[in-house]
Every structure is written in C-alpha cells, then in structure tokens.
BATI-642325 format. One record per residue (C-alpha): y, z, x negated; residue in three letters. Coordinates in steps of 0.1 Angstrom, whole numbers, plus 5000, padded with zeros to 4 digits. Layout:
<sites>
YZXALA/...
</sites>
This chain:
<sites>
282113172315MET/278413152323PRO/276212912306ARG/272812762315ALA/270012532306HIS/266312522312ARG/264112272329THR/260412252331THR/260511902344LEU/259811602322PRO/262811392311ALA/263411062328ARG/265110762315THR/268310622330LEU/266310322340ALA/264110542361ALA/267110692377VAL/268410342385GLY/265010262400ALA/265510542425LEU/268710392438ALA/266910192465ALA/265410502480THR/267610802471ALA/270710822493VAL/271711192495LEU/270611382526ALA/269411692542ALA/268811802577CYS/266512032596SER/263611922618ALA/265112152644ASP/268511992641THR/269311772670PRO/272411622654ALA/272911502618ALA/274711752596GLY/274012062617SER/272312342599ALA/268612402605PRO/267712702626SER/264712882639GLY/261612982620ALA/261212852585ALA/258912562580SER/258212292555GLY/260612012551THR/259811662564THR/261311382544TYR/263311162546PRO/266111392557LEU/269611272567THR/272711472573LEU/276411432578ASP/278011602547ASN/281811612549CYS/281711282567GLY/279311112543ALA/275811032556GLU/273411132529VAL/269611102528THR/266911272507PHE/263611092503GLU/262211412487SER/263311742473ALA/265711712444PRO/264211782410GLN/267111732386ARG/270411872397VAL/273911882382VAL/275912162397THR/279712172397VAL/281412512402LYS/279912862401SER/279212872438SER/276712582437THR/274912702406ALA/274613052420GLU/273212932453THR/270412752436LEU/269713052413LEU/269613282443ALA/267013042459LEU/264813052428GLY/265712692419LEU/267212752384GLY/264612532368ASP/265912232389ARG/269412262373ILE/269612012344VAL/273412062339GLY/276012312351ALA/279712242348ALA/283112392356PHE/281812752360LEU/284313012371ASP/282913312353GLY/279813502345GLU/277013522371VAL/276713852389PRO/274314112376GLY/271714042403TRP/271413682391LEU/271413742354THR/267613722350ASP/267513402372ASP/270213242350ALA/268613332316ALA/267213022299GLY/268512782325THR/271312522323ALA/273612782338VAL/273412972306ALA/274612672286GLU/277112472307PRO/277512112294PHE/281212102305SER/283912362311ASP/285712122334GLU/284611862359VAL/282511622338PRO/282811252338GLY/280411002351THR/278910912318GLU/278311272307ALA/276711342340THR/274411032340LEU/273111122305GLU/271411422322LEU/269611182345GLU/270211382377PRO/268911292411ASP/271611512428LEU/275111632421VAL/275811952441TYR/279511992441ALA/281612302450GLY/284712102458TRP/284911762475GLU/287211642448SER/284411702422ASN/282811382435VAL/285711142433SER/286910872410ALA/288911142391ASP/285811362387GLY/282111282383ILE/282510962403GLY/282910872439ASP/280010932462ARG/279310562470GLU/279210472433THR/276910762424LEU/274610672453THR/274410312440SER/273310452406LEU/270510652422GLY/272310992422VAL/272711172455ASN/275711402462THR/276011712483TYR/279311892488VAL/279412262498ALA/280312232535PRO/282912502532ALA/284812272509ALA/285111982532CYS/288811872535LYS/288711652565ASP/289911862595PRO/286911742614ALA/284611912589TYR/286712192573MET/285612532586PRO/288512672606ASP/288212962600PRO/285413002575LEU/282813252587THR/279913432571PHE/277613242595ASP/278912912580ALA/278113052545VAL/274613142557PHE/274212802573ASP/274812632539GLU/272212852523ILE/269812752551THR/270612382548GLU/270212382510VAL/266912552515GLY/265812272537THR/267012002513VAL/264912162485PHE/262012242508ASP/262312622502VAL/263112742537PRO/261313072533ASP/263413162502ALA/266613062522ALA/265613272552ALA/264913572529ASP/268213532511LEU/270113502544VAL/268313812558ALA/269214012527ASP/272913902529GLN/273113982566ARG/271714332559ALA/274214402532LEU/277114262554LEU/276014482583ASN/276414782560ASP/280114712554VAL/282214922576THR/285714772583ALA/288615012576ASP/290315092609ASP/293715212596ARG/295414872600GLY/296214842563LEU/297914522551SER/296814332520ALA/298014052497LEU/295213842481TRP/296813752448TYR/294913482430SER/297213332404SER/300713222395GLY/303713412381SER/306913232392ASP/305313152426ILE/302113342435PRO/299113152449TYR/297513372475VAL/294613372500GLY/295713222533ALA/294313242569GLY/291113032571ILE/289213052539GLY/286913292520ALA/289713542512PRO/290513582549GLN/286913602558MET/286313882532ILE/289514072542LEU/288414062578ASP/285114212569ALA/286814492549VAL/289314562577GLY/292414452558LEU/295214252575GLN/296113952553ASN/299913912550VAL/299413532547ALA/297013512577ALA/299413292596ASP/299113002571VAL/296512752584GLU/294912682550ASP/292412842526THR/295012912499TRP/298812882499THR/301912942478SER/304013242488MET/307413342474SER/307913682458TRP/310713742484GLU/308113692511GLU/305713932493VAL/308514192490VAL/309314162527ASP/305714202536ALA/305314512513ASP/301514512516PRO/299614842516ASP/297214712490VAL/296914412467ILE/293614232460VAL/293714092425LEU/291513802415VAL/290113862381ASP/289713542361ALA/289313482324ALA/292513282323TRP/294513522345ASN/293013872345THR/293614142370ALA/295114352342GLY/297714082333SER/298614062370LYS/299214432372ILE/301414422341GLN/303414132355ALA/303914312389LEU/305014632372GLN/307414452349GLU/309114252376ASN/312014452390ALA/311414332426ALA/307614362427THR/307714692408ALA/309114852440GLU/306314732462LEU/304415032477THR/301114902464ALA/302414862429VAL/304115202428ARG/301015372441GLU/298515172420GLY/296815042451ARG/294914762435PHE/291514612445LEU/289814372421VAL/287514072429VAL/285913842404PRO/287113482407PHE/283613332413PRO/283313552444ALA/286413412459THR/285013082471GLU/282413032498ALA/278913122485GLY/276213382479VAL/278713632463ARG/281013672493ASN/279013942510VAL/278814132477GLU/282514092473ALA/283214242507ALA/280914532501ALA/282514602467ASP/286114572480LEU/285214812508SER/284015072483ARG/287115022462GLN/289315072492LEU/287415392501GLY/288115522466ASP/291915462468LEU/294115772473ASP/296015642503LEU/298615862520ASP/297915872557GLU/
</sites>
C-alpha cells in the first residue's frame, strides 16, 4: 500500500484552522460555469475566488486554493499527484495499493509515501494534521462513521470535496460513468486548486492515450471479478468497470445491473460462461488467489475462460474513477491482444 508525506507549507495550529471556519466553506466552480457544480470548460485561466459548487448535493465554497489536504482513497491522492500538487497533501489515508510507475517520482517524499491511516481515519486523527480540505474518494468517507460529516467538518474550518463519480444520490451519480465525467473532475479539481493549465495538460494526455485504445470487435464477453469467494462481487453496468470494458470492446456479463458493482452468483457466472475474466489484483485478494480458487472449484473450473487461461489483470487502484482508468483500458487492451483466443 502506498505511503506518502511531505509538505513545504508551514504548520498551523488547530486554533488557526478554527479561525478559518467563518470563511472556508468547501467550494469550487469555474468562471465559465453557468450553474453551480458544473465542470469548468474552455480555455484554462486563473481561478477567481470565492468559488462555489454543488458537490454531491452539498454546496461548498473555497475562499482560496486549498493548501493542506487530507486525501482518502488512492484515486484522490493520485489525482493531486498527477496535477503536481503532492506538496499540498498533509495526510493520505485508505490507499488501495501502490501508485503507478508514472507517479512514483511525484509521490516520493510526500504524504502519499507515508499514509497516516490504512483505513478511513477518525475526526481527531484528521484534525491533528490541520487540513483545510478533505478530498474523499467515497461519499461515505465524510460521514459520522468516517472522518466526520460534512457539516461538522465545515464548522471546524475544514472543507470537503467528494469525487463526483462517487456521489450516491441518483440525481448526482453518473449513470453511466464516462471518461468525459472523469476528465471533468480533473478539470474541476484543477480549478479548485488554481492549476487549470496542469489540469488541461493532464486531460489532453489522457484523451490522447484513450484515443490510441482500439476496441476489440469480436463481441467477446467478460466477467469483471473484483472479490468474494462464496459470492463473487463483480463490476456492474454503470461504473468504472463498465466504462473500461466498453473502451476495450468487451461485453460485460453483468451490464444489465444498474449499479457500479454487484453480487453475482456462481451459477449465473457459469450460465454466462464469459470468454475472458478480468481479475482485480488487490493485496488482500490477489489475482493469483482468484485464479487458484476458480481452478479448484468444480463448477468454475469448467468455464471456458478458466480452462483456456483467458485472464486479464487490473490493479485495484485503477478500478475506481480517476487518473488511472485510461491507463487500465490501454493495458487491458494490450493483454487482450496477447491472449491466444480461438476464433
């Protein structure tokens, strides 16, 4: 699991953080954005503060660019690293795995190299880092059961921003998630932090890589197997797994489930008999352990993909909306091309 810690900013006291409560109420929006919460568009330009946006149904306002950020989940930490904002991260928590190779240098010496919690941290541990922003990968991260609910954190002078792809309210949840929505978050975060040029460059690079991915046209079916043994937990029809499978040209056997992830019985998997199986590789449930379990189970051992060894592997941190999705699509496309598939 990645670690991280470095900040070139002076430490502030909790009293100072409390003093910001009157003026810091999380927000971000673009000068080009006619409605709160919509992502900025057009040519990059400097941010004008205060900025207000509708983030998963919560109105948040930034009086200035955040300087001390606690990130929760790999997706949020990696977005800031990719934007050159690693020195703003004063604490990283609940990371899902190592950062990708192209962000290794950016993570070195930052708080992402030394995470202060392997799980969602509590309010007290978070406040000790004196953040002015919590950037959460899941909406549940900023709840009474997590770091603290958004209203309470705001009253303590700590803004909150939830990755838009993780909004749970149907009015805000992407349905389905698209690469454009992922790029919109990058652009919005770039506006919040007043680094619109870096965001524009990152989005341009990601679009170029995505454009190089050629979707397979053979109509192959795939199971996106994330975790679970008795009952598999799989990628469903509207989240990052579906988005990535679409880019690769694979037909998701759970595409008809209107959710990001879902449980699927082994009987249903056997009936679907997918041409390939995408295995999520996590430290706590490796791709290798999944292959072994599939081969040892009498029912799944007879699946075409298992008999023929048609496995594709994706690292867990790349399975949630973020800067690694395009890379995941490109890598899965290469792996698919390398498989010896009978026509």
